[in-house]
C-alpha positions in Angstrom: 157.3 189.1 94.0 156.6 185.5 96.0 155.0 184.1 93.2 158.3 184.9 90.8 160.6 183.2 93.0 158.4 180.2 93.8 158.8 180.2 90.0 162.3 180.4 89.6 162.9 178.3 92.5 160.5 175.6 90.8 162.7 175.9 87.2 165.8 175.5 88.9 164.8 172.2 90.6 163.4 171.0 87.4 166.9 171.8 85.5 169.1 169.9 88.6 166.5 166.7 88.1 167.0 166.7 84.8 170.9 166.6 84.3 171.4 164.6 86.8 168.9 162.0 85.2 170.6 162.7 81.7 174.3 162.0 83.8 172.9 159.0 84.6 171.6 157.6 81.5 175.3 158.5 80.1 177.2 156.4 82.2 174.9 153.7 81.9 175.8 153.7 78.3 179.5 154.2 78.3 179.1 150.7 80.8 178.4 148.5 77.2 180.1 145.7 76.1 183.4 145.8 73.4 183.6 143.9 70.7 187.5 142.4 70.9 188.7 140.5 67.6 192.1 138.4 67.9 194.7 135.9 67.9 195.0 133.9 70.9 198.1 133.9 72.6 198.1 132.1 75.5 195.1 130.3 77.7 195.6 129.4 81.5 193.0 127.7 83.3 192.3 127.7 87.0 192.6 124.2 88.9 189.0 122.7 88.9 187.2 125.5 88.1 185.9 126.7 84.5 187.8 130.0 85.2 190.6 131.3 83.8 192.4 134.1 81.9 193.2 134.7 78.0 195.6 136.9 76.6 195.0 137.8 72.9 196.8 139.4 70.3 194.5 142.6 68.8 195.0 144.2 65.9 194.3 148.2 66.2 191.7 149.5 64.1 193.4 150.6 60.4 193.1 154.5 60.7 194.8 153.9 64.5 198.4 156.0 64.7 199.9 153.0 66.1 199.3 150.1 63.7 201.4 147.8 66.2 199.2 144.3 67.3 198.9 144.9 71.5 198.4 141.7 73.8 195.5 141.8 75.8 194.7 139.6 79.0 191.2 139.0 79.6 189.3 137.1 82.7 187.1 134.3 81.8 184.5 133.0 84.9 182.3 130.5 85.1 179.4 132.8 83.5 181.6 133.4 80.4 179.3 131.7 77.1 181.9 129.7 74.8 180.8 129.3 71.5 182.3 128.0 68.6 181.1 129.0 64.6 181.3 126.9 61.8 179.9 126.0 58.5 179.9 128.6 55.5 179.0 132.2 55.2 175.4 131.6 54.7 175.2 128.4 56.2 176.9 129.5 60.0 176.1 127.5 63.3 176.7 127.9 66.9 178.1 124.9 69.0 178.7 125.4 73.1 182.6 124.8 73.5 184.3 124.8 76.8 187.8 126.7 77.6 189.5 123.7 76.8 188.4 124.1 73.2 190.3 127.3 72.8 193.7 127.1 71.4 197.2 129.3 71.2 197.1 130.3 67.6 193.1 130.5 67.1 191.3 133.1 66.2 188.4 134.7 68.2 186.0 137.3 68.9 185.4 138.5 72.6 182.6 140.6 73.9 184.3 142.6 76.7 183.5 144.4 79.8 186.3 145.7 81.2 188.6 143.3 81.2 186.0 140.2 82.2 184.9 138.1 78.6 181.4 137.5 78.9 181.4 135.7 75.7 184.1 134.4 73.3 183.4 132.9 70.0 186.1 130.6 68.3 186.7 131.2 64.9 187.2 128.3 62.0 190.4 128.4 60.4 190.7 129.8 57.2 192.5 128.1 54.2 195.1 129.5 52.5 194.5 129.2 48.3 197.5 128.1 46.8 198.9 130.7 44.2 198.4 129.5 40.1 194.6 127.7 41.2 
């Protein structure tokens, strides 16, 4: 009888330990950076620092119930990587950029964690083709 109680106690302890580890892994997965694409509305740079805030108009996904664009504000820290994508589709190149290179009306892709941007990618402007050509 004692052997049976001991076996049950060990089984319960193992199951609780496994459940706690699984919950911890799931929690760590949820903190992954998200990608946000949008149009820059406003850039505010802090005085004397390479930090500031970036207000972006984000278009919701097509299958979302509300198709209205939403303005979101993200913090830019001194560890945020800012790059510019140049070149054609098959020959794209990344060049380093700064917070001062971000202009209102430009298209950006942000990798964000919470409300802080980890990376800002500046996209080249698309050229509109004239009708009739």
